C-alpha positions as CSV (number, residue, x, y, z in Angstrom):
1,X,38.9,95.5,167.7
2,X,41.7,94.6,165.3
3,X,41.6,95.6,161.6
4,X,40.7,92.9,159.2
5,X,40.6,92.7,155.4
6,X,36.9,93.5,155.7
7,X,37.6,96.8,157.5
8,X,40.5,97.7,155.3
9,X,38.3,97.0,152.3
10,X,35.8,99.6,153.6
11,X,38.5,102.2,154.2
12,X,39.9,101.8,150.7
13,X,36.5,102.2,149.1
14,X,35.4,105.1,151.1
15,X,38.6,107.1,151.3
16,X,40.4,106.5,148.0
17,X,37.9,105.7,145.2
18,X,36.5,109.2,144.9
19,X,40.0,110.7,144.8
20,X,41.0,108.5,141.9
21,X,37.9,109.3,140.0
22,X,38.0,113.1,140.6
23,X,41.8,113.6,140.2
24,X,42.8,111.3,137.4
25,X,41.7,113.6,134.5
26,X,43.3,116.7,136.1
27,X,46.8,115.3,135.7
28,X,46.5,114.8,131.9
29,X,46.4,117.3,129.0
30,X,45.0,115.4,126.0
31,X,42.1,113.7,127.9
32,X,41.4,116.8,130.0
33,X,38.8,118.4,127.7
34,X,37.3,115.4,126.0
35,X,33.6,115.0,127.0
36,X,32.8,111.8,128.9
37,X,29.5,110.1,128.4
38,X,27.8,106.7,128.7
39,X,25.4,107.6,125.8
40,X,25.8,105.1,123.0
41,X,27.3,102.4,125.2
42,X,25.3,99.2,124.6
43,X,25.5,95.6,126.0
44,X,25.4,93.0,123.3
45,X,26.3,89.3,123.0
46,X,30.1,89.1,123.0
47,X,30.9,92.3,124.9
48,X,30.2,96.1,125.3
49,X,30.0,98.3,122.3
50,X,29.9,102.0,121.4
51,X,27.3,102.9,118.8
52,X,26.6,106.3,117.3
53,X,25.3,107.6,113.9
54,X,27.6,109.5,111.6
55,X,26.2,111.8,108.9
56,X,28.0,111.2,105.6
57,X,25.8,112.6,102.8
58,X,23.5,115.6,102.2
59,X,19.9,115.5,101.0
60,X,20.3,116.1,97.3
61,X,16.6,116.9,96.8
62,X,17.1,120.6,96.4
63,X,17.2,122.8,93.3
64,X,15.8,125.9,91.4
65,X,13.0,125.6,88.9
66,X,11.0,127.8,86.5
67,X,7.2,128.1,86.7
68,X,5.4,124.8,86.1
69,X,8.6,122.8,86.0
70,X,8.8,119.5,88.0
71,X,10.0,119.9,91.5
72,X,13.3,118.3,92.6
73,X,13.2,114.6,93.4
74,X,13.1,113.9,97.1
75,X,16.4,112.9,98.7
76,X,17.5,112.0,102.1
77,X,20.4,112.4,104.5
78,X,23.1,109.7,104.4
79,X,24.2,108.0,107.6
80,X,26.5,105.3,108.7
81,X,26.3,103.5,112.0
82,X,29.6,103.6,113.8
83,X,30.1,100.6,116.1
84,X,33.2,99.6,118.0
85,X,33.8,97.6,121.1
86,X,34.9,99.3,124.3
87,X,38.5,98.9,125.4
88,X,39.1,97.4,128.8
89,X,41.6,99.2,131.0
90,X,43.1,97.8,134.2
91,X,45.4,98.9,137.0
92,X,46.6,96.6,139.8
93,X,48.0,97.2,143.3
94,X,49.4,94.6,145.7
95,X,50.2,94.7,149.5
96,X,51.9,92.1,151.6
97,X,50.2,90.6,154.6
98,X,52.8,92.2,156.7
99,X,51.9,95.7,155.4
100,X,48.2,95.0,156.1
101,X,49.1,94.0,159.6
102,X,50.3,97.5,160.2
103,X,46.7,98.4,160.5
104,X,46.6,96.6,163.8
105,X,49.5,98.3,165.5
106,X,50.2,101.5,163.5
107,X,47.3,102.6,161.3
108,X,49.1,105.7,160.2
109,X,52.0,103.6,158.8
110,X,49.4,101.4,157.0
111,X,47.6,104.4,155.6
112,X,50.9,105.9,154.4
113,X,51.9,102.7,152.6
114,X,48.5,102.4,151.0
115,X,48.5,106.1,150.0
116,X,51.8,105.6,148.2
117,X,50.5,102.7,146.2
118,X,47.2,104.3,145.3
119,X,48.8,107.6,144.4
120,X,51.4,105.9,142.3
121,X,48.8,103.7,140.5
122,X,46.7,106.8,139.8
123,X,49.6,108.6,138.2
124,X,50.6,105.6,136.1
125,X,47.0,105.1,134.9
126,X,46.7,108.8,133.9
127,X,50.0,108.7,132.1
128,X,49.2,105.5,130.1
129,X,45.8,106.8,129.1
130,X,47.3,110.1,127.9
131,X,49.9,108.1,125.9
132,X,47.1,106.0,124.3
133,X,45.2,109.2,123.4
134,X,47.9,109.9,120.8
135,X,48.4,106.4,119.5
136,X,46.4,103.6,117.8
137,X,44.7,100.5,119.1
138,X,47.7,98.5,118.1
139,X,49.5,99.8,121.2
140,X,52.9,100.4,119.5
141,X,55.4,102.0,121.9
142,X,58.4,102.0,119.5
143,X,59.4,100.8,116.1
144,X,62.4,98.4,116.0
145,X,65.1,99.1,113.4
146,X,67.8,96.6,114.5
147,X,68.4,93.6,116.8
148,X,71.3,92.9,119.2
149,X,72.2,90.7,122.2
150,X,69.3,91.3,124.6
151,X,68.9,94.7,123.0
152,X,66.9,96.3,120.2
153,X,67.4,99.6,118.4
154,X,64.3,101.8,118.0
155,X,63.3,104.9,116.1
156,X,62.2,106.7,119.3
157,X,62.2,106.0,123.0
158,X,59.5,108.6,123.8
159,X,57.1,106.1,125.2
160,X,59.6,103.7,126.8
161,X,60.8,103.6,130.4
162,X,63.1,101.5,132.5
163,X,61.0,98.9,134.3
164,X,58.3,98.6,131.7
165,X,57.0,95.1,130.9
166,X,57.0,94.6,127.2
167,X,56.4,92.3,124.3
168,X,58.1,92.3,120.9
169,X,55.5,91.8,118.2
170,X,55.9,90.8,114.5
171,X,55.1,94.0,112.7
172,X,53.6,92.2,109.7
173,X,50.8,90.6,111.9
174,X,49.4,93.8,113.5
175,X,46.3,93.5,111.2
176,X,45.5,90.2,112.9
177,X,43.1,90.1,115.8
178,X,45.9,88.5,117.8
179,X,49.3,89.6,116.5
180,X,52.3,87.2,116.7
181,X,54.4,87.9,119.8
182,X,58.0,87.0,118.9
183,X,59.1,87.2,122.5
184,X,57.4,88.7,125.5
185,X,57.2,89.1,129.3
186,X,60.5,91.1,129.2
187,X,61.4,94.1,131.4
188,X,63.3,97.1,130.1
189,X,66.5,97.4,132.2
190,X,68.4,100.2,130.4
191,X,67.8,102.8,127.7
192,X,70.9,104.3,126.1
193,X,70.2,106.6,123.2
194,X,68.0,104.6,120.8
195,X,69.2,101.2,122.2
196,X,66.9,99.4,124.6
197,X,68.2,96.6,126.8
198,X,65.8,94.0,128.2
199,X,66.1,91.1,130.7
200,X,65.4,87.4,130.2
201,X,66.4,85.2,127.3
202,X,67.7,86.9,124.2
203,X,65.0,87.2,121.6
204,X,65.2,87.7,117.8
205,X,63.7,90.8,116.3
206,X,63.9,92.3,112.8
207,X,63.5,95.8,111.4
208,X,59.8,96.5,111.4
209,X,58.9,94.7,114.5
210,X,57.2,96.6,117.3
211,X,57.5,97.0,121.1
212,X,54.2,97.0,122.9
213,X,53.2,97.0,126.6
214,X,53.0,93.4,127.7
215,X,49.6,92.0,126.5
216,X,48.4,95.2,124.9
217,X,48.8,94.4,121.2
218,X,45.6,95.4,119.4
219,X,43.8,96.1,122.7
220,X,44.3,99.8,123.4
221,X,42.2,102.9,122.8
222,X,41.6,104.2,119.3
223,X,43.8,107.2,119.5
224,X,44.5,110.3,117.4
225,X,47.0,108.6,115.2
226,X,44.1,106.4,114.0
227,X,41.3,109.0,114.1
228,X,43.2,111.9,112.5
229,X,44.2,110.0,109.3
230,X,43.6,110.3,105.6
231,X,42.8,106.6,105.1
232,X,41.8,103.5,106.9
233,X,38.5,102.1,108.2
234,X,37.5,103.7,111.5
235,X,34.6,102.5,113.6
236,X,33.6,100.1,110.8
237,X,33.2,103.1,108.3
238,X,35.4,102.8,105.2
239,X,36.5,106.1,103.5
240,X,36.8,104.1,100.3
241,X,33.0,104.2,100.2
242,X,32.3,107.2,102.4
243,X,34.9,109.7,101.0
244,X,34.2,112.4,103.6
245,X,35.4,110.0,106.4
246,X,39.0,111.3,106.4
247,X,41.0,113.9,108.2
248,X,43.5,116.5,106.7
249,X,47.0,115.1,106.9
250,X,49.7,117.5,106.0
251,X,53.0,115.7,105.7
252,X,56.3,116.2,103.9
253,X,57.2,112.5,103.0
254,X,59.2,112.2,106.2
255,X,61.4,115.2,105.6
256,X,61.2,117.8,108.3
257,X,60.4,121.4,107.2
258,X,60.3,124.7,108.9
259,X,57.1,125.7,110.7
260,X,55.2,128.7,109.3
261,X,52.0,130.4,110.1
262,X,51.0,129.9,106.5
263,X,51.2,126.1,106.9
264,X,49.3,126.3,110.2
265,X,46.4,128.4,108.8
266,X,46.2,126.1,105.8
267,X,45.4,123.2,108.1
268,X,42.8,125.2,110.1
269,X,41.2,126.2,106.7
270,X,41.2,122.6,105.4
271,X,39.4,121.4,108.5
272,X,37.0,124.4,108.2
273,X,36.1,123.5,104.6
274,X,34.9,120.2,106.0
275,X,32.8,121.8,108.7
276,X,35.3,121.7,111.5
277,X,36.3,124.5,113.9
278,X,39.7,124.1,115.4
279,X,39.5,124.7,119.1
280,X,43.0,123.5,120.2
281,X,46.4,122.7,118.8
282,X,48.3,120.0,120.6
283,X,52.1,119.6,120.1
284,X,55.2,118.8,122.0
285,X,57.9,120.9,123.6
286,X,60.2,121.0,120.5
287,X,57.5,122.1,118.1
288,X,56.2,124.6,120.7
289,X,59.7,126.1,120.7
290,X,59.7,126.4,116.9
291,X,56.4,128.3,117.1
292,X,57.7,130.5,119.9
293,X,60.8,131.3,117.8
294,X,58.6,132.1,114.8
295,X,56.7,134.6,116.8
296,X,59.9,136.1,118.2
297,X,61.4,136.5,114.7
298,X,58.3,138.4,113.7
299,X,58.4,140.5,116.9
300,X,55.0,139.2,118.0
301,X,53.8,139.2,121.6
302,X,54.7,135.7,123.0
303,X,53.5,135.6,126.6
304,X,51.4,132.6,127.6
305,X,47.7,133.3,127.4
306,X,44.9,131.8,129.5
307,X,42.0,130.4,127.5
308,X,38.5,129.2,128.4
309,X,38.3,125.7,129.7
310,X,41.5,125.6,131.7
311,X,44.0,125.7,128.8
312,X,47.0,128.0,128.8
313,X,49.5,128.3,125.9
314,X,50.7,130.5,123.1
315,X,47.9,131.9,120.9
316,X,47.5,131.2,117.2
317,X,45.4,133.9,115.6
318,X,42.8,133.0,113.0
319,X,39.8,135.0,111.6
320,X,37.6,133.0,113.9
321,X,39.5,133.9,117.1
322,X,42.7,132.8,118.9
323,X,43.4,129.1,119.2
324,X,45.6,127.8,122.1
325,X,48.8,126.1,121.1
326,X,49.2,123.7,124.1
327,X,52.1,121.4,125.0
328,X,51.4,117.8,125.8
329,X,54.4,115.7,126.7
330,X,52.9,112.7,125.1
331,X,52.2,114.3,121.7
332,X,54.4,112.7,119.0
333,X,57.6,114.5,118.0
334,X,57.6,116.9,114.9
335,X,53.8,117.0,115.0
336,X,50.8,119.4,115.5
337,X,47.3,118.2,116.0
338,X,44.5,120.6,115.0
339,X,41.4,119.3,116.8
340,X,37.7,120.2,117.0
341,X,37.1,119.1,120.5
342,X,33.3,119.2,120.1
343,X,33.6,116.3,117.6
344,X,35.6,114.1,120.0
345,X,33.9,112.1,122.8
346,X,35.2,109.7,125.4
347,X,32.7,106.9,125.9
348,X,32.7,105.2,129.3
349,X,30.6,102.5,130.8
350,X,31.7,103.9,134.2
351,X,34.5,105.7,136.0
352,X,37.5,103.9,137.5
353,X,36.1,101.3,139.8
354,X,37.6,98.7,142.2
355,X,36.9,95.1,141.0
356,X,34.9,93.5,143.8
357,X,32.4,91.3,142.1
358,X,33.1,88.5,144.5
359,X,32.6,90.6,147.6
360,X,36.0,92.1,148.2
361,X,38.6,94.0,146.1
362,X,41.4,92.4,148.1
363,X,42.3,89.0,146.7
364,X,44.9,86.5,148.0
365,X,47.9,86.2,145.6
366,X,48.0,82.7,144.2
367,X,50.3,81.7,141.3
368,X,51.6,78.5,139.8
369,X,54.5,78.8,142.4
370,X,52.1,78.7,145.3
371,X,50.0,81.0,147.5
372,X,51.5,84.0,149.2
373,X,50.9,86.3,152.2
374,X,50.0,89.1,149.9
375,X,46.8,90.6,148.6
376,X,46.0,92.4,145.3
377,X,43.3,94.8,144.2
378,X,42.4,95.9,140.7
379,X,40.9,99.0,139.2
380,X,39.0,98.7,135.9
381,X,37.3,100.9,133.4
382,X,35.6,100.2,130.0
383,X,36.0,103.1,127.6
384,X,36.7,104.1,124.0
385,X,37.5,107.4,122.2
386,X,35.2,108.3,119.4
387,X,34.6,111.1,116.8
388,X,31.4,112.0,115.1
389,X,33.2,114.0,112.4
390,X,36.6,112.7,111.3
391,X,37.1,115.4,108.7
392,X,36.8,118.1,111.4
393,X,40.4,117.4,112.5
394,X,43.8,117.9,110.9
395,X,47.4,116.9,111.6
396,X,50.6,118.5,110.5
397,X,53.7,116.2,110.5
398,X,57.4,116.5,109.6
399,X,58.0,119.8,111.5
400,X,61.5,120.9,112.4
401,X,61.6,121.3,116.1
402,X,63.2,124.3,117.8
């Protein structure tokens, strides 16, 4: 009996879906230790939301009295209800009809082609999620400083790659629900230093405009750059009225300074004063080298250490035990994040799932140009990153890299 889309559909679901779900997290660092849960995910008119209570005030009804003095007036805990919509993540794969026909004559060749596409998509989804972990929901990949002929100059190309589909967004409109796209649907064709070349018609950008992944502006996860901050409304809670709803931000006005253990312990202590317990320090390769050099200069033991939970890295010693200093390639340059992982939670409606609401995940490719002998399948997941205690985290910026 020849293979059909129906039988191929069954193979894909049974053989590959579990692999994607089980292996995706193991290939990332930032997401690896964040607890996943569907607790707090609700369905309401207009979409899916994350809701969780946040304690913001103590009960003030305590005090000391002499005999026969009036007792303290009753008080109560102060709470705010955090509420934020889930973010919708997608990944698509496409096979031509000719590739699918290989299932008739050479199933191994078909399986190989399918495996390459699935494995590639899995890796791409993992990488993009980890990048979002360190960003903001705005989805900024790079900040533009100058315009050129089919080029833009950016402050950093860390999150840019040749072949990416991008939009250039007006930086002054990022506060809008739908920011203004100055020109979009471009593909990066070359990156030379800080100059990015794109295809298509030449667009006009100005300093302050942003590069985002095509269609992603104001649609990505709420990442660490937004969570670990000293200002800004987060999950509908405004620190202007709830003053504890801020993180420790140790910056040097954009001027890089040498790393020291004194600066590091100050950030751990500042988070501790707010009730946090730093369980991991995330940084990039350059700052890790600076820390390594610091230990070497002080003739300290610098071998990599294995920590509970699967982390390995250089140890940072505190009076509450060693904290792993872990490299994540997606962590921003010149930066260290001091995180209390117990206060971070990844809310998910479900794991990565093939979209098959109409009976099959393989859909015929039909565009304005016509229909094609090709079939596409889409993975989706609804999720959002949350924190119950914003002030349990700290970030150190403007660090000179080694």
